KEPA-494673 format. One line per field, with one value per residue (C-alpha): residue number from 1; x, y negated, z negated; chain. Coordinates in nm, 4 decimals. Last residue first. Example, Ala and Ser with C-alpha at 12.3 -4.5 7.8 and 13.67 -1.06 7.14 Angstrom:
pos <- (2|1)
c1 <- (1.3670|1.2300)
c2 <- (0.1060|0.4500)
c3 <- (-0.7140|-0.7800)
unit <- (A|A)
***
This chain:
pos <- (159|158|157|156|155|154|153|152|151|150|149|148|147|146|145|144|143|142|141|140|139|138|137|136|135|134|133|132|131|130|129|128|127|126|125|124|123|122|121|120|119|118|117|116|115|114|113|112|111|110|109|108|107|106|105|104|103|102|101|100|99|98|97|96|95|94|93|92|91|90|89|88|87|86|85|84|83|82|81|80|79|78|77|76|75|74|73|72|71|70|69|68|67|66|65|64|63|62|61|60|59|58|57|56|55|54|53|52|51|50|49|48|47|46|45|44|43|42|41|40|39|38|37|36|35|34|33|32|31|30|29|28|27|26|25|24|23|22|21|20|19|18|17|16|15|14|13|12|11|10|9|8|7|6|5|4|3|2|1)
c1 <- (1.9033|1.7092|1.9083|1.8905|2.0552|2.0386|1.9796|1.6095|1.5075|1.6288|1.5386|1.6848|1.5432|1.8110|1.9338|2.1427|2.3410|2.1865|2.2460|2.4676|2.7594|2.9700|2.9765|2.7046|2.4326|2.3231|2.0597|2.1806|1.9546|2.2525|2.3137|2.5695|2.8808|3.1042|3.4564|3.6155|3.7933|3.7451|3.3650|3.2011|2.8916|2.7511|2.6693|2.9275|3.0911|3.0244|3.1863|3.0855|3.3228|3.2365|3.3866|3.4746|3.2504|3.3163|3.0008|2.7472|2.9684|2.9648|2.8915|2.5524|2.3026|2.1258|1.9413|1.8507|1.5504|1.4886|1.5782|1.4076|1.5609|1.9181|1.8703|2.1411|2.3925|2.4253|2.6858|2.6478|2.8460|2.6182|2.7242|2.4189|2.4864|2.8219|2.9351|2.9784|2.8168|2.8209|2.8794|3.1354|3.0017|2.6329|2.6480|2.8454|2.5893|2.3068|2.4479|2.5651|2.4647|2.1894|2.0233|1.6543|1.4624|1.1952|1.4415|1.5086|1.1380|1.0530|1.3411|1.2418|0.8844|0.9781|1.1660|1.1072|1.0109|1.1974|1.4627|1.2007|1.0122|1.3285|1.4284|1.0799|1.0893|1.4293|1.3021|1.0009|1.2236|1.4783|1.2037|1.0394|1.3751|1.4388|1.0907|1.1338|1.4764|1.3382|1.0438|1.2793|1.5105|1.2240|1.1070|1.0015|1.3324|1.4123|1.6690|1.4063|1.1626|1.4352|1.5352|1.1713|1.1339|1.4353|1.3196|0.9708|0.6980|0.4568|0.5982|0.6272|0.2513|0.2670|0.0531)
c2 <- (-0.1792|-0.2367|-0.4004|-0.3538|-0.5659|-0.3835|-0.5282|-0.4369|-0.4360|-0.7360|-0.7528|-0.7641|-0.7471|-0.7931|-1.0871|-1.0989|-1.4217|-1.7067|-1.7580|-1.9673|-2.0088|-2.3139|-2.5301|-2.6243|-2.5073|-2.1973|-1.9925|-1.6987|-1.7538|-1.8861|-2.1502|-2.0767|-2.2618|-2.2020|-2.3333|-2.1501|-1.8494|-1.8900|-1.8630|-2.0272|-1.8993|-2.1907|-2.2728|-2.5546|-2.4519|-2.0794|-2.0651|-1.7192|-1.5917|-1.5052|-1.2064|-1.2821|-1.1653|-1.4611|-1.6740|-1.4581|-1.4392|-1.0965|-1.1169|-0.9474|-1.1094|-1.0409|-1.3085|-1.2775|-1.4001|-1.4456|-1.8155|-1.9317|-2.2377|-2.1289|-1.7967|-1.5779|-1.4201|-1.0764|-0.9919|-0.6824|-0.4520|-0.1953|0.1716|0.2900|0.0322|-0.1435|-0.3890|-0.7481|-0.9169|-1.2924|-1.5581|-1.3380|-1.3522|-1.3904|-1.1169|-0.8857|-0.9297|-0.8792|-0.5359|-0.3882|-0.2824|-0.0364|0.0941|0.0419|0.3100|0.2526|0.2493|0.6235|0.7120|0.4788|0.6098|0.9705|0.9102|0.6966|0.9769|0.8319|1.0550|1.0066|1.2731|1.5344|1.4692|1.4984|1.8243|1.9683|1.8770|2.0336|2.3880|2.2824|2.0747|2.3533|2.6055|2.3754|2.3207|2.6976|2.7601|2.4897|2.6262|2.9811|2.8634|2.6664|2.9650|3.1816|3.4772|3.8010|3.8356|4.1802|4.0292|3.8099|4.0978|4.3106|4.0268|3.9725|4.3459|4.3431|4.0217|4.1479|4.0057|3.7281|3.4635|3.7195|3.7057|3.3495|3.0891)
c3 <- (-2.2174|-2.5392|-2.8188|-3.1950|-3.4670|-3.8005|-4.1480|-4.1526|-3.7889|-3.5938|-3.2281|-2.8793|-2.5266|-2.2656|-2.0598|-1.7415|-1.7338|-1.5381|-1.1660|-0.9381|-1.1815|-1.0736|-1.3851|-1.6280|-1.8666|-1.6768|-1.8598|-2.0705|-2.3745|-2.5734|-2.3038|-2.0328|-1.9250|-1.6236|-1.6613|-1.3688|-1.5186|-1.8959|-1.8738|-2.1747|-2.3557|-2.5522|-2.9147|-2.9061|-3.2351|-3.1838|-2.8409|-2.7173|-2.4505|-2.0900|-1.9094|-1.5469|-1.2629|-1.0334|-1.0535|-1.2368|-1.5437|-1.7119|-2.0859|-2.0430|-2.2743|-2.6043|-2.8036|-3.1711|-3.3666|-3.7404|-3.7628|-3.4422|-3.2690|-3.3455|-3.1668|-3.3116|-3.0770|-2.9155|-2.6508|-2.4351|-2.2060|-2.0385|-2.0290|-2.2216|-2.4937|-2.5225|-2.7841|-2.8866|-3.1836|-3.2323|-3.5003|-3.6746|-4.0321|-3.9415|-3.6773|-3.9073|-4.1868|-3.9353|-3.8600|-3.5326|-3.1818|-3.2701|-2.9539|-2.8750|-2.6917|-2.4269|-2.1371|-2.1399|-2.1572|-1.8689|-1.6608|-1.7358|-1.6241|-1.3231|-1.1486|-0.8080|-0.5171|-0.1911|-0.2558|-0.3452|-0.0199|0.1879|0.0173|0.0665|0.4381|0.5129|0.5648|0.7723|1.0004|1.0372|1.1135|1.3686|1.5380|1.5564|1.6948|1.9596|2.0543|2.0843|2.2953|2.5214|2.5609|2.6755|2.4760|2.6492|2.8398|2.7051|2.4697|2.3071|2.2587|2.1046|1.8782|1.7792|1.7084|1.4751|1.3054|1.2240|1.4496|1.3482|1.5846|1.8670|1.9344|2.0697|1.8923)
unit <- (A|A|A|A|A|A|A|A|A|A|A|A|A|A|A|A|A|A|A|A|A|A|A|A|A|A|A|A|A|A|A|A|A|A|A|A|A|A|A|A|A|A|A|A|A|A|A|A|A|A|A|A|A|A|A|A|A|A|A|A|A|A|A|A|A|A|A|A|A|A|A|A|A|A|A|A|A|A|A|A|A|A|A|A|A|A|A|A|A|A|A|A|A|A|A|A|A|A|A|A|A|A|A|A|A|A|A|A|A|A|A|A|A|A|A|A|A|A|A|A|A|A|A|A|A|A|A|A|A|A|A|A|A|A|A|A|A|A|A|A|A|A|A|A|A|A|A|A|A|A|A|A|A|A|A|A|A|A|A)
***
């Protein structure tokens, strides 16, 4: 390593102006300094913050009461910025199903048809079962589903 690397700035400038440091050496040192300075930023950007994501996703959010769900046939709401619809699972009396109401075909908002027990897309006639799977029409994929549960009289959803 050249001796000028450990010199104070004023002495390094004097050495450089006297012709002791070549332009190539200066450019190499400058590039090395920029690389070393940006390395911590690059490493921090590549690391995932899985701890906070796991903690944030472990909580259930109250969407409504069972009384409202029974009276209306479905609950709609938003949890952590995600629109949701919750319906009862007719095959299991104490279970609820939570889905995103956004149709996977054209992005329209689906409606719950209580009589048919289907989510129906008003745009192109797409139909989805209560668990979000495609029942008919043009949607290519099922609705996004979320974990939901009943606790006491409250309907809780994990987003």
